[in-house]
C-alpha positions as CSV (number, residue, x, y, z in Angstrom):
1,X,0.0,0.0,0.0
2,X,1.2,3.5,-0.8
3,X,2.0,5.9,1.9
4,X,-1.2,7.7,3.0
5,X,-1.9,11.1,1.5
6,X,-2.9,13.0,4.7
7,X,-2.2,16.4,6.1
8,X,-3.4,16.8,9.6
9,X,-7.2,17.3,9.7
10,X,-7.6,20.2,12.1
11,X,-10.6,20.2,14.4
12,X,-11.4,23.7,15.9
13,X,-12.9,22.4,19.2
14,X,-9.5,20.8,20.0
15,X,-7.4,23.8,19.0
16,X,-5.0,25.4,21.6
17,X,-6.3,27.9,24.1
18,X,-4.5,30.7,22.2
19,X,-6.2,29.7,18.9
20,X,-9.6,29.5,20.5
21,X,-9.1,33.0,22.0
22,X,-8.0,34.3,18.6
23,X,-11.2,32.9,17.0
24,X,-13.3,34.7,19.7
25,X,-11.4,38.0,19.5
26,X,-11.5,38.6,15.8
27,X,-14.3,38.7,13.3
28,X,-14.5,35.5,11.2
29,X,-15.3,35.2,7.5
30,X,-18.7,34.5,6.1
31,X,-18.9,31.4,4.0
32,X,-21.1,31.4,0.9
33,X,-24.5,29.8,1.2
34,X,-23.8,27.2,-1.4
35,X,-20.5,25.6,-2.5
36,X,-19.5,23.3,-5.4
37,X,-16.1,23.7,-6.8
38,X,-15.0,21.6,-9.8
39,X,-11.6,20.8,-11.4
40,X,-11.0,18.2,-14.0
41,X,-12.0,14.7,-12.8
42,X,-13.2,15.7,-9.3
43,X,-15.1,18.4,-7.4
44,X,-15.4,19.7,-3.9
45,X,-18.8,19.9,-2.1
46,X,-19.9,20.2,1.5
47,X,-20.1,17.0,3.5
48,X,-23.6,15.7,4.0
49,X,-25.1,13.0,6.4
50,X,-24.9,10.3,3.6
51,X,-21.1,10.5,3.7
52,X,-20.8,9.2,7.3
53,X,-20.3,5.5,6.4
54,X,-17.7,6.2,3.7
55,X,-15.9,8.7,6.0
56,X,-15.7,6.2,8.8
57,X,-14.3,3.5,6.4
58,X,-11.7,5.8,5.0
59,X,-10.6,6.8,8.6
60,X,-10.0,3.1,9.5
61,X,-7.5,2.6,6.6
62,X,-4.1,1.5,7.8
63,X,-2.3,4.6,6.5
64,X,-5.0,7.0,7.7
65,X,-4.6,5.6,11.2
66,X,-0.8,6.0,10.9
67,X,-0.7,9.6,9.7
68,X,-4.1,11.2,10.5
69,X,-5.8,9.9,13.6
70,X,-4.8,6.7,15.4
71,X,-8.3,6.2,16.6
72,X,-10.2,6.6,13.4
73,X,-14.0,7.2,13.3
74,X,-17.0,5.0,13.7
75,X,-20.1,5.7,11.6
76,X,-21.7,7.4,14.6
77,X,-18.7,9.7,15.3
78,X,-18.4,10.5,11.6
79,X,-22.0,11.5,11.5
80,X,-21.4,13.7,14.6
81,X,-18.4,15.4,12.9
82,X,-20.5,16.1,9.8
83,X,-23.2,17.7,12.0
84,X,-20.5,19.8,13.7
85,X,-19.2,20.8,10.3
86,X,-22.5,22.5,9.6
87,X,-22.3,24.5,12.8
88,X,-18.7,25.5,12.1
89,X,-19.7,26.6,8.6
90,X,-22.5,28.7,9.8
91,X,-20.2,30.4,12.4
92,X,-17.5,31.1,9.8
93,X,-14.9,29.0,11.8
94,X,-14.3,26.1,9.4
95,X,-15.4,24.4,6.2
96,X,-15.0,20.7,5.6
97,X,-15.5,19.4,2.1
98,X,-16.0,16.1,0.4
99,X,-13.8,15.3,-2.6
100,X,-16.0,13.4,-5.1
101,X,-15.8,12.4,-8.8
102,X,-16.9,15.2,-11.2
103,X,-19.8,13.0,-12.3
104,X,-20.7,11.3,-9.0
105,X,-20.9,11.5,-5.3
106,X,-18.6,8.6,-4.1
107,X,-16.4,9.9,-1.4
108,X,-12.7,10.0,-2.5
109,X,-11.5,12.0,0.5
110,X,-12.0,15.1,2.5
111,X,-10.3,18.5,2.7
112,X,-11.0,21.2,5.3
113,X,-10.3,24.9,5.9
114,X,-10.1,26.2,9.5
115,X,-9.8,29.9,10.4
116,X,-7.9,31.3,13.4
117,X,-9.1,34.9,12.9
118,X,-9.6,36.6,9.5
119,X,-5.9,36.5,8.3
120,X,-4.8,33.0,9.1
121,X,-6.2,29.5,8.3
122,X,-5.0,25.9,8.0
123,X,-5.9,23.2,5.6
124,X,-6.0,19.4,6.3
125,X,-6.7,16.7,3.8
126,X,-7.1,12.9,3.5
127,X,-7.8,10.5,0.7
128,X,-9.4,7.1,0.7
129,X,-7.0,4.3,-0.2
130,X,-8.4,3.8,-3.7
131,X,-8.0,7.5,-4.6
132,X,-4.3,7.8,-3.8
133,X,-1.5,8.1,-6.3
134,X,-3.6,9.9,-9.0
135,X,-2.7,13.5,-8.3
136,X,-6.1,14.3,-6.6
137,X,-4.6,15.5,-3.3
138,X,-2.3,18.1,-4.8
139,X,-5.0,19.3,-7.2
140,X,-7.6,19.6,-4.4
141,X,-5.2,21.4,-2.2
142,X,-4.3,23.9,-4.9
143,X,-8.0,24.3,-5.8
144,X,-9.1,25.0,-2.3
145,X,-6.1,27.3,-1.6
146,X,-6.8,29.4,-4.7
147,X,-10.5,29.6,-3.8
148,X,-9.7,30.7,-0.3
149,X,-7.4,33.5,-1.3
150,X,-9.8,34.7,-4.0
151,X,-12.8,34.6,-1.7
152,X,-11.5,36.0,1.6
153,X,-9.8,39.4,1.1
154,X,-8.2,39.5,4.5
155,X,-6.7,36.0,4.3
156,X,-2.9,36.5,4.4
157,X,-1.6,33.0,5.2
158,X,-2.5,29.3,4.8
159,X,-0.8,26.7,6.9
160,X,-0.4,22.9,6.5
161,X,1.0,20.5,9.1
162,X,2.2,17.0,8.3
163,X,3.8,14.4,10.5
164,X,7.5,13.8,9.8
165,X,7.9,10.7,7.6
166,X,4.7,11.1,5.6
167,X,6.7,11.6,2.4
168,X,3.8,11.4,0.0
169,X,2.0,14.3,1.8
170,X,5.1,16.3,2.0
171,X,5.4,16.1,-1.8
172,X,1.7,17.0,-2.2
173,X,2.3,20.2,-0.2
174,X,5.2,21.2,-2.4
175,X,3.3,20.4,-5.6
176,X,0.4,22.6,-4.4
177,X,2.8,25.6,-3.9
178,X,3.3,25.4,-0.2
179,X,6.7,26.3,1.3
180,X,8.4,24.3,4.1
181,X,9.1,26.4,7.2
182,X,10.6,23.7,9.4
183,X,9.6,21.4,12.2
184,X,7.3,22.4,15.1
185,X,8.2,20.3,18.0
186,X,5.6,18.6,20.2
187,X,2.9,20.6,18.3
188,X,0.1,18.2,17.5
189,X,-1.9,15.9,19.8
190,X,-1.9,12.5,18.2
191,X,-3.8,10.0,20.2
192,X,-2.2,10.1,23.7
193,X,1.0,11.8,22.7
194,X,2.3,15.1,21.4
195,X,4.0,14.8,18.0
196,X,6.3,17.0,15.9
197,X,4.9,18.3,12.7
198,X,6.5,19.7,9.5
199,X,5.0,23.1,9.0
200,X,4.2,24.5,5.5
201,X,2.6,27.8,4.5
202,X,1.3,29.5,1.4
203,X,0.9,33.2,0.9
204,X,-1.2,35.1,-1.7
205,X,2.0,36.4,-3.2
206,X,3.6,32.9,-3.6
207,X,3.8,31.6,-7.2
208,X,0.8,29.5,-8.2
Protein backbone atom coordinates (compact mmCIF):
# COMPACT_ATOMS: atom_id res chain seq x y z
CA UNK A 1 0.00 0.00 0.00
CA UNK A 2 1.25 3.46 -0.85
CA UNK A 3 1.97 5.91 1.93
CA UNK A 4 -1.18 7.71 3.02
CA UNK A 5 -1.91 11.11 1.53
CA UNK A 6 -2.89 12.96 4.66
CA UNK A 7 -2.19 16.36 6.12
CA UNK A 8 -3.44 16.76 9.64
CA UNK A 9 -7.20 17.29 9.66
CA UNK A 10 -7.60 20.16 12.10
CA UNK A 11 -10.62 20.21 14.43
CA UNK A 12 -11.36 23.66 15.89
CA UNK A 13 -12.87 22.41 19.19
CA UNK A 14 -9.49 20.79 20.00
CA UNK A 15 -7.36 23.81 19.05
CA UNK A 16 -4.98 25.38 21.56
CA UNK A 17 -6.27 27.92 24.08
CA UNK A 18 -4.47 30.69 22.17
CA UNK A 19 -6.16 29.71 18.91
CA UNK A 20 -9.60 29.54 20.51
CA UNK A 21 -9.06 33.00 21.98
CA UNK A 22 -8.02 34.30 18.55
CA UNK A 23 -11.20 32.88 17.01
CA UNK A 24 -13.29 34.66 19.65
CA UNK A 25 -11.43 38.00 19.52
CA UNK A 26 -11.51 38.58 15.78
CA UNK A 27 -14.28 38.67 13.26
CA UNK A 28 -14.52 35.54 11.17
CA UNK A 29 -15.29 35.23 7.47
CA UNK A 30 -18.72 34.51 6.06
CA UNK A 31 -18.88 31.35 3.98
CA UNK A 32 -21.08 31.36 0.88
CA UNK A 33 -24.54 29.78 1.25
CA UNK A 34 -23.76 27.17 -1.40
CA UNK A 35 -20.51 25.58 -2.52
CA UNK A 36 -19.52 23.28 -5.38
CA UNK A 37 -16.05 23.68 -6.84
CA UNK A 38 -14.95 21.56 -9.80
CA UNK A 39 -11.56 20.82 -11.36
CA UNK A 40 -11.00 18.15 -14.00
CA UNK A 41 -12.01 14.70 -12.77
CA UNK A 42 -13.20 15.71 -9.29
CA UNK A 43 -15.11 18.39 -7.43
CA UNK A 44 -15.39 19.66 -3.88
CA UNK A 45 -18.75 19.89 -2.14
CA UNK A 46 -19.87 20.19 1.45
CA UNK A 47 -20.13 17.00 3.45
CA UNK A 48 -23.64 15.68 4.03
CA UNK A 49 -25.06 12.98 6.36
CA UNK A 50 -24.94 10.34 3.63
CA UNK A 51 -21.13 10.54 3.71
CA UNK A 52 -20.84 9.16 7.26
CA UNK A 53 -20.30 5.49 6.41
CA UNK A 54 -17.69 6.20 3.72
CA UNK A 55 -15.94 8.73 5.96
CA UNK A 56 -15.70 6.17 8.76
CA UNK A 57 -14.33 3.49 6.41
CA UNK A 58 -11.67 5.83 5.04
CA UNK A 59 -10.56 6.78 8.55
CA UNK A 60 -9.95 3.12 9.46
CA UNK A 61 -7.50 2.55 6.59
CA UNK A 62 -4.05 1.53 7.85
CA UNK A 63 -2.29 4.60 6.49
CA UNK A 64 -4.98 6.98 7.73
CA UNK A 65 -4.56 5.55 11.22
CA UNK A 66 -0.81 5.97 10.91
CA UNK A 67 -0.74 9.56 9.70
CA UNK A 68 -4.07 11.25 10.47
CA UNK A 69 -5.82 9.90 13.57
CA UNK A 70 -4.77 6.72 15.41
CA UNK A 71 -8.34 6.15 16.63
CA UNK A 72 -10.22 6.63 13.37
CA UNK A 73 -13.98 7.17 13.28
CA UNK A 74 -17.04 5.02 13.72
CA UNK A 75 -20.08 5.74 11.59
CA UNK A 76 -21.67 7.45 14.61
CA UNK A 77 -18.67 9.69 15.29
CA UNK A 78 -18.38 10.46 11.57
CA UNK A 79 -22.03 11.53 11.54
CA UNK A 80 -21.39 13.74 14.58
CA UNK A 81 -18.42 15.38 12.85
CA UNK A 82 -20.55 16.11 9.79
CA UNK A 83 -23.20 17.72 12.01
CA UNK A 84 -20.48 19.76 13.73
CA UNK A 85 -19.18 20.82 10.31
CA UNK A 86 -22.54 22.46 9.55
CA UNK A 87 -22.33 24.50 12.76
CA UNK A 88 -18.73 25.53 12.10
CA UNK A 89 -19.67 26.58 8.55
CA UNK A 90 -22.54 28.73 9.85
CA UNK A 91 -20.21 30.36 12.39
CA UNK A 92 -17.50 31.06 9.79
CA UNK A 93 -14.95 29.02 11.76
CA UNK A 94 -14.29 26.10 9.42
CA UNK A 95 -15.37 24.42 6.22
CA UNK A 96 -15.05 20.70 5.62
CA UNK A 97 -15.51 19.42 2.10
CA UNK A 98 -15.96 16.07 0.41
CA UNK A 99 -13.77 15.26 -2.58
CA UNK A 100 -15.95 13.36 -5.07
CA UNK A 101 -15.78 12.42 -8.78
CA UNK A 102 -16.88 15.15 -11.17
CA UNK A 103 -19.77 12.98 -12.32
CA UNK A 104 -20.71 11.30 -9.05
CA UNK A 105 -20.92 11.46 -5.26
CA UNK A 106 -18.62 8.61 -4.13
CA UNK A 107 -16.37 9.92 -1.36
CA UNK A 108 -12.73 10.02 -2.52
CA UNK A 109 -11.54 11.98 0.48
CA UNK A 110 -12.00 15.14 2.50
CA UNK A 111 -10.29 18.52 2.70
CA UNK A 112 -10.95 21.20 5.28
CA UNK A 113 -10.26 24.87 5.91
CA UNK A 114 -10.06 26.16 9.49
CA UNK A 115 -9.80 29.86 10.38
CA UNK A 116 -7.92 31.35 13.35
CA UNK A 117 -9.12 34.90 12.86
CA UNK A 118 -9.59 36.58 9.46
CA UNK A 119 -5.93 36.51 8.34
CA UNK A 120 -4.78 32.96 9.05
CA UNK A 121 -6.21 29.54 8.27
CA UNK A 122 -5.01 25.94 8.04
CA UNK A 123 -5.88 23.17 5.62
CA UNK A 124 -6.04 19.44 6.28
CA UNK A 125 -6.74 16.68 3.78
CA UNK A 126 -7.07 12.93 3.54
CA UNK A 127 -7.84 10.48 0.74
CA UNK A 128 -9.44 7.06 0.69
CA UNK A 129 -6.98 4.32 -0.25
CA UNK A 130 -8.40 3.82 -3.73
CA UNK A 131 -8.01 7.52 -4.59
CA UNK A 132 -4.30 7.83 -3.79
CA UNK A 133 -1.53 8.13 -6.33
CA UNK A 134 -3.65 9.93 -8.96
CA UNK A 135 -2.72 13.54 -8.28
CA UNK A 136 -6.06 14.26 -6.62
CA UNK A 137 -4.63 15.45 -3.30
CA UNK A 138 -2.31 18.07 -4.80
CA UNK A 139 -4.99 19.29 -7.22
CA UNK A 140 -7.61 19.56 -4.44
CA UNK A 141 -5.16 21.36 -2.16
CA UNK A 142 -4.29 23.88 -4.87
CA UNK A 143 -7.96 24.32 -5.82
CA UNK A 144 -9.10 25.04 -2.26
CA UNK A 145 -6.12 27.32 -1.58
CA UNK A 146 -6.77 29.37 -4.72
CA UNK A 147 -10.46 29.62 -3.84
CA UNK A 148 -9.74 30.72 -0.27
CA UNK A 149 -7.39 33.51 -1.31
CA UNK A 150 -9.80 34.66 -4.03
CA UNK A 151 -12.82 34.58 -1.68
CA UNK A 152 -11.52 36.02 1.60
CA UNK A 153 -9.82 39.39 1.10
CA UNK A 154 -8.20 39.48 4.55
CA UNK A 155 -6.66 36.01 4.32
CA UNK A 156 -2.87 36.45 4.42
CA UNK A 157 -1.59 32.97 5.21
CA UNK A 158 -2.54 29.33 4.80
CA UNK A 159 -0.84 26.67 6.92
CA UNK A 160 -0.42 22.94 6.52
CA UNK A 161 0.95 20.52 9.14
CA UNK A 162 2.23 17.04 8.30
CA UNK A 163 3.76 14.37 10.51
CA UNK A 164 7.47 13.76 9.76
CA UNK A 165 7.94 10.67 7.61
CA UNK A 166 4.75 11.11 5.60
CA UNK A 167 6.73 11.60 2.41
CA UNK A 168 3.79 11.44 0.00
CA UNK A 169 1.97 14.26 1.80
CA UNK A 170 5.14 16.34 1.96
CA UNK A 171 5.39 16.06 -1.83
CA UNK A 172 1.71 16.96 -2.19
CA UNK A 173 2.26 20.16 -0.19
CA UNK A 174 5.15 21.22 -2.41
CA UNK A 175 3.28 20.39 -5.63
CA UNK A 176 0.43 22.62 -4.44
CA UNK A 177 2.75 25.59 -3.93
CA UNK A 178 3.28 25.38 -0.17
CA UNK A 179 6.71 26.26 1.28
CA UNK A 180 8.36 24.28 4.08
CA UNK A 181 9.11 26.39 7.17
CA UNK A 182 10.62 23.70 9.39
CA UNK A 183 9.56 21.39 12.20
CA UNK A 184 7.33 22.44 15.10
CA UNK A 185 8.24 20.29 18.04
CA UNK A 186 5.56 18.58 20.15
CA UNK A 187 2.91 20.62 18.33
CA UNK A 188 0.13 18.15 17.52
CA UNK A 189 -1.94 15.94 19.80
CA UNK A 190 -1.90 12.51 18.16
CA UNK A 191 -3.77 9.97 20.24
CA UNK A 192 -2.22 10.11 23.72
CA UNK A 193 1.03 11.79 22.69
CA UNK A 194 2.27 15.10 21.35
CA UNK A 195 4.01 14.78 17.98
CA UNK A 196 6.28 16.98 15.92
CA UNK A 197 4.87 18.34 12.66
CA UNK A 198 6.48 19.68 9.50
CA UNK A 199 5.02 23.14 8.97
CA UNK A 200 4.19 24.46 5.49
CA UNK A 201 2.64 27.75 4.46
CA UNK A 202 1.34 29.48 1.36
CA UNK A 203 0.88 33.23 0.93
CA UNK A 204 -1.19 35.06 -1.69
CA UNK A 205 2.05 36.37 -3.22
CA UNK A 206 3.60 32.91 -3.65
CA UNK A 207 3.85 31.57 -7.22
CA UNK A 208 0.83 29.46 -8.18
